[in-house]
C-alpha positions as CSV (number, residue, x, y, z in Angstrom):
1,X,162.3,42.7,182.1
2,X,159.8,45.1,180.8
3,X,158.8,48.1,182.9
4,X,158.9,51.9,182.6
5,X,162.5,52.3,183.7
6,X,163.8,49.6,181.4
7,X,162.0,51.1,178.4
8,X,163.1,54.6,179.3
9,X,166.8,53.7,179.5
10,X,167.0,50.8,177.1
11,X,168.2,48.2,179.6
12,X,167.3,44.6,180.3
13,X,167.7,44.5,184.1
14,X,167.0,47.5,186.3
15,X,170.1,47.2,188.5
16,X,171.8,50.5,188.9
17,X,175.4,50.6,190.0
18,X,176.8,53.8,191.4
19,X,180.6,53.8,191.4
20,X,183.5,56.2,191.4
21,X,185.4,53.5,189.4
22,X,185.0,53.6,185.6
23,X,185.8,49.9,185.4
24,X,182.8,49.0,187.5
25,X,180.5,51.3,185.6
26,X,181.5,49.8,182.2
27,X,181.4,46.2,183.4
28,X,177.9,46.6,184.9
29,X,176.5,48.1,181.8
30,X,178.1,45.4,179.6
31,X,176.5,42.8,181.8
32,X,173.0,44.1,181.3
33,X,172.7,46.5,184.3
34,X,173.2,50.3,184.3
35,X,176.5,51.7,185.5
36,X,176.5,55.3,186.9
37,X,179.8,57.1,187.2
38,X,180.2,59.3,190.3
39,X,182.1,62.4,189.1
40,X,182.2,64.5,192.3
41,X,185.9,63.9,192.8
42,X,186.9,64.9,189.2
43,X,188.0,68.1,187.7
44,X,186.5,68.9,184.3
45,X,189.6,67.5,182.6
46,X,189.5,64.3,184.7
47,X,185.8,63.7,184.1
48,X,186.5,64.1,180.3
49,X,189.1,61.4,180.5
50,X,187.0,59.0,182.6
51,X,183.9,59.3,180.4
52,X,185.9,59.0,177.3
53,X,187.3,55.7,178.7
54,X,183.8,54.4,179.5
55,X,182.7,55.3,176.0
56,X,185.4,53.1,174.6
57,X,184.8,50.2,176.9
58,X,181.1,50.0,177.5
59,X,180.4,48.3,174.1
60,X,177.7,50.7,173.2
61,X,175.6,49.9,176.3
62,X,173.9,52.7,178.2
63,X,175.4,54.3,181.3
64,X,174.9,57.5,183.3
65,X,176.7,60.1,185.4
66,X,176.2,61.3,188.9
67,X,177.2,64.8,190.1
68,X,176.8,66.8,193.3
69,X,175.1,70.2,193.6
70,X,174.5,70.9,197.3
71,X,171.8,73.4,198.0
72,X,173.6,74.8,201.0
73,X,177.4,75.2,201.6
74,X,179.6,77.2,203.9
75,X,181.5,78.8,201.0
76,X,181.1,81.4,198.3
77,X,180.4,80.3,194.7
78,X,183.5,79.3,192.9
79,X,185.8,79.3,195.9
80,X,189.2,77.5,195.4
81,X,190.7,74.9,197.7
82,X,193.1,77.5,199.0
83,X,190.3,79.9,199.8
84,X,188.3,77.2,201.5
85,X,191.3,76.2,203.6
86,X,191.6,79.8,204.8
87,X,188.1,79.6,206.2
88,X,189.0,76.5,208.3
89,X,189.5,77.6,212.0
90,X,193.0,77.0,213.3
91,X,191.6,74.8,216.1
92,X,190.3,72.3,213.5
93,X,193.6,72.3,211.7
94,X,195.4,71.6,215.0
95,X,192.9,68.8,215.8
96,X,193.5,67.1,212.5
97,X,197.2,67.4,213.0
98,X,196.8,65.7,216.4
99,X,194.8,62.8,214.9
100,X,197.5,62.3,212.3
101,X,200.3,62.2,214.9
102,X,198.4,59.7,216.9
103,X,198.4,57.4,213.8
104,X,202.0,57.9,212.9
105,X,201.1,60.0,209.9
106,X,202.8,63.0,208.4
107,X,200.8,65.6,206.4
108,X,202.1,67.5,203.4
109,X,199.9,70.0,201.6
110,X,202.0,69.4,198.5
111,X,200.9,65.8,198.1
112,X,198.4,65.8,195.2
113,X,196.9,62.6,196.4
114,X,195.4,64.6,199.2
115,X,193.3,67.0,197.1
116,X,189.7,67.0,198.3
117,X,186.9,67.3,195.8
118,X,185.7,70.9,195.1
119,X,182.0,70.8,195.8
120,X,180.3,74.0,194.4
121,X,177.7,75.1,191.9
122,X,180.5,76.5,189.7
123,X,182.4,73.2,189.5
124,X,179.2,71.3,189.1
125,X,178.2,73.3,186.0
126,X,181.6,72.7,184.5
127,X,181.2,69.0,185.0
128,X,177.7,69.1,183.5
129,X,179.2,70.6,180.3
130,X,181.6,67.8,180.1
131,X,179.1,65.0,180.9
132,X,176.7,66.1,178.1
133,X,179.5,65.9,175.5
134,X,179.3,62.2,176.0
135,X,176.4,59.7,175.2
136,X,175.2,59.4,178.7
137,X,171.6,58.1,179.1
138,X,171.0,59.5,182.6
139,X,172.2,62.3,184.7
140,X,171.7,62.1,188.5
141,X,171.9,64.7,191.3
142,X,173.2,63.1,194.5
143,X,172.6,65.9,197.0
144,X,169.7,68.3,197.4
145,X,167.3,69.7,194.8
146,X,168.3,69.1,191.2
147,X,169.4,72.5,189.9
148,X,167.8,74.2,187.0
149,X,171.0,74.1,184.8
150,X,171.1,70.4,185.1
151,X,167.4,69.9,184.2
152,X,167.6,72.4,181.4
153,X,170.6,70.8,179.8
154,X,169.2,67.3,180.3
155,X,166.0,68.3,178.6
156,X,167.9,69.8,175.7
157,X,169.9,66.6,175.3
158,X,166.9,64.3,175.8
159,X,168.5,62.7,178.9
160,X,166.3,61.7,182.0
161,X,167.2,63.3,185.3
162,X,167.4,61.3,188.5
163,X,167.6,62.6,192.0
164,X,168.2,60.9,195.4
165,X,165.8,61.7,198.2
166,X,165.4,60.7,201.8
167,X,161.8,61.8,202.5
168,X,158.5,62.0,200.6
169,X,158.5,65.9,200.7
170,X,161.9,65.8,199.0
171,X,160.5,63.6,196.2
172,X,157.7,66.0,195.6
173,X,160.1,69.0,195.3
174,X,162.2,67.1,192.9
175,X,159.4,66.1,190.5
176,X,158.0,69.7,190.7
177,X,161.5,70.9,189.6
178,X,161.4,68.5,186.6
179,X,163.1,65.3,187.8
180,X,162.2,62.2,185.8
181,X,163.3,59.4,188.2
182,X,163.3,59.4,192.0
183,X,165.8,57.3,193.9
184,X,164.4,56.7,197.4
185,X,167.5,56.2,199.5
186,X,167.0,54.8,203.0
187,X,169.2,55.2,206.0
188,X,170.9,51.9,205.4
189,X,172.7,53.4,202.4
190,X,176.4,54.3,202.3
191,X,177.2,58.0,201.8
192,X,174.8,60.8,202.5
193,X,171.5,59.5,203.8
194,X,168.6,60.3,206.1
195,X,167.1,58.5,209.0
196,X,164.2,56.4,207.5
197,X,164.7,52.8,206.5
198,X,164.5,51.8,202.8
199,X,161.6,49.4,203.5
200,X,159.5,52.3,204.9
201,X,160.8,55.1,202.7
202,X,160.0,53.5,199.3
203,X,156.3,53.0,199.9
204,X,156.1,56.4,201.5
205,X,157.5,58.1,198.4
206,X,155.3,56.0,196.1
207,X,152.2,57.0,198.1
208,X,153.2,60.7,198.1
209,X,153.7,60.7,194.3
210,X,150.4,58.9,193.7
211,X,148.5,61.3,195.9
212,X,149.6,64.2,193.6
213,X,149.0,62.3,190.4
214,X,152.7,62.0,189.4
215,X,153.6,58.8,187.7
216,X,157.3,58.9,188.1
217,X,159.5,55.8,188.3
218,X,161.0,55.2,191.8
219,X,164.2,53.2,192.4
220,X,165.0,51.7,195.8
221,X,168.3,52.4,197.4
222,X,169.9,51.6,200.7
223,X,171.3,48.3,202.0
224,X,170.5,46.4,198.8
225,X,173.4,44.0,198.0
226,X,171.7,41.0,196.4
227,X,168.9,40.1,194.0
228,X,166.5,38.8,196.6
229,X,166.5,42.2,198.3
230,X,166.0,43.9,194.9
231,X,163.0,41.6,194.2
232,X,161.6,42.5,197.6
233,X,161.8,46.3,196.9
234,X,160.2,45.8,193.4
235,X,157.4,43.9,195.1
236,X,156.8,47.0,197.2
237,X,156.5,49.0,194.0
238,X,160.0,50.2,193.1
239,X,161.0,49.8,189.4
240,X,164.6,48.8,190.2
241,X,167.5,49.0,192.6
242,X,170.1,51.7,193.0
243,X,173.2,50.2,194.6
244,X,176.6,51.3,195.7
245,X,178.3,49.5,198.5
246,X,178.3,46.0,196.9
247,X,180.5,47.3,194.1
248,X,183.2,48.2,196.6
249,X,183.8,44.5,197.2
250,X,184.7,43.8,193.6
251,X,188.2,43.3,192.1
252,X,187.6,46.3,189.9
253,X,186.7,48.9,192.5
254,X,188.6,52.0,193.5
255,X,189.0,51.3,197.2
256,X,192.3,50.4,198.9
257,X,193.4,47.0,200.0
258,X,193.1,48.1,203.6
259,X,189.5,49.1,203.2
260,X,188.6,45.9,201.4
261,X,190.1,44.0,204.3
262,X,188.1,45.9,206.8
263,X,184.8,45.8,205.0
264,X,184.9,42.0,204.6
265,X,185.3,41.7,208.3
266,X,182.6,44.3,209.1
267,X,179.1,43.6,210.3
268,X,176.1,45.9,209.6
269,X,176.6,47.4,213.1
270,X,180.1,48.6,212.1
271,X,178.9,51.6,210.1
272,X,178.1,55.0,211.5
273,X,176.2,58.1,210.3
274,X,178.5,61.0,210.9
275,X,179.3,64.5,209.7
276,X,183.1,64.0,210.4
277,X,183.9,63.3,206.7
278,X,182.0,65.8,204.6
279,X,180.2,68.1,206.9
280,X,176.8,66.5,206.1
281,X,175.5,63.3,207.7
282,X,176.7,60.3,205.8
283,X,177.1,56.6,206.5
284,X,180.7,55.2,206.6
285,X,182.7,52.4,208.1
286,X,183.4,53.4,211.7
287,X,187.0,53.9,212.5
288,X,189.3,55.7,215.0
289,X,188.7,58.8,212.9
290,X,185.0,58.9,214.1
291,X,186.0,58.0,217.6
292,X,188.3,61.0,217.7
293,X,185.6,63.4,216.5
294,X,183.0,62.1,219.0
295,X,185.4,62.2,222.0
296,X,184.9,64.7,224.8
297,X,186.6,68.0,223.9
298,X,186.6,67.4,220.2
299,X,185.5,70.4,218.0
300,X,182.2,70.2,216.2
301,X,182.7,69.1,212.5
302,X,182.5,72.0,210.1
303,X,179.8,72.2,207.4
304,X,180.1,71.2,203.8
305,X,182.5,71.8,202.0
306,X,184.9,72.9,204.8
307,X,184.9,69.6,206.7
308,X,185.8,67.7,203.6
309,X,188.7,70.0,202.8
310,X,190.4,68.9,206.0
311,X,189.0,65.4,206.4
312,X,189.2,63.8,203.0
313,X,193.0,64.4,202.6
314,X,193.7,63.0,206.0
315,X,191.6,59.9,205.4
316,X,193.3,59.4,202.0
317,X,196.6,59.7,203.7
318,X,195.6,57.0,206.1
319,X,194.6,54.6,203.3
320,X,197.9,55.2,201.5
321,X,199.9,54.5,204.7
322,X,197.8,51.5,205.7
323,X,198.5,49.8,202.4
324,X,202.2,50.3,203.1
325,X,202.0,48.6,206.4
326,X,201.2,51.3,209.0
327,X,199.0,49.4,211.5
328,X,197.8,52.6,213.3
329,X,196.8,54.1,210.0
330,X,194.8,50.9,209.2
331,X,192.7,51.6,212.3
332,X,191.8,55.0,210.9
333,X,190.8,53.8,207.4
334,X,187.2,54.5,206.6
335,X,185.0,54.9,203.5
336,X,181.4,55.4,202.5
337,X,179.6,52.1,203.0
338,X,176.1,51.0,203.9
339,X,174.7,48.6,206.4
340,X,174.6,46.0,203.7
341,X,178.3,45.5,204.3
342,X,177.3,42.8,206.8
343,X,176.1,40.7,203.9
344,X,179.3,41.0,201.9
345,X,181.9,38.3,202.6
346,X,184.0,37.9,199.5
347,X,185.7,39.9,196.7
348,X,184.2,39.0,193.3
349,X,184.4,40.4,189.7
350,X,181.8,43.0,188.8
351,X,180.3,40.8,186.1
352,X,179.9,38.0,188.7
353,X,178.0,40.3,191.0
354,X,175.6,41.3,188.2
355,X,175.0,37.6,187.4
356,X,174.4,36.8,191.0
357,X,171.9,39.6,191.2
358,X,170.0,38.2,188.2
359,X,170.0,34.6,189.6
360,X,169.0,35.7,193.1
361,X,166.2,37.9,191.6
362,X,164.9,35.0,189.5
363,X,165.0,32.6,192.5
364,X,163.0,35.1,194.6
365,X,160.4,35.4,191.9
366,X,160.1,31.7,191.6
367,X,159.7,31.3,195.4
368,X,157.0,33.9,195.5
369,X,155.1,32.3,192.5
370,X,155.2,28.9,194.2
371,X,153.1,30.4,197.0
372,X,150.3,30.7,194.6
373,X,150.3,27.1,193.3
């Protein structure tokens, strides 16, 4: 394929795969797509280890990194996990403890599995330093306006910057700040997302950029789990697809067996946009966790990053217990996933998913061309 995004990044097929799993990232890039490693959960040392592994296993193919720099948080710059926990009201701590008891779970602050990611500008800048020590071909900002340190470092290294947006005005702010690639992410997407569907958002963003004379590549994101959908979004004007949820249903992904089981059984209606995981609205698989937070008398979820400090460890604990046979914990298991989950019905290898995308994409183009005969 030959378009601006393929030429810019040196790829043959503009299928972008966001994943927290290094195996998925490397496998997608080796298969001709473009893997993007999500590093928000990592410390600087952990990110160094993950990217070094990708360097060794990507066979020289291009890949990128995705970090989080939220514009607004309820914490001071550089706050530690312990300092953040001190800011959490006792009522919220007690509420979490009650949810855990209801699911036959015990909570220990000493369990390292339960560490929530530290989301702050200070940590983000440390991760940037690590990322640019590696041969990444793209750096992406997943939440809010791409910060000046990211753009300045990217320009210095000759690396394009991508940013996720949920509205045309956000796209205009990003390109004004110096972003090179816009990812228009509709409400169908897993993770943090807005309220407008991908089918409407992508042409809105394209129109807004054209009106101000900015020729910036746009990728479509949200609900895209096969090549036919990808072809449809490119027919609208996107230059490729940014995907996430489909890679959770691979044999390489980082999710628990309990979550894989639940996602294969889920329909598109089994996801929910909620602030109960991170403090910002994001789409996840609905579970008893969300039911508890929406029940009468429940406290309002805290803002980012405080909600994540108490929520993510509890949800991690539930996944661990569910995989060990705790049926109540299984009911609580959740994870970021988009509405495209309703189209996912099997676990496959990452390379097989890439190949299916290519074949479905080609079939869609052939079908459209046949209309002109």
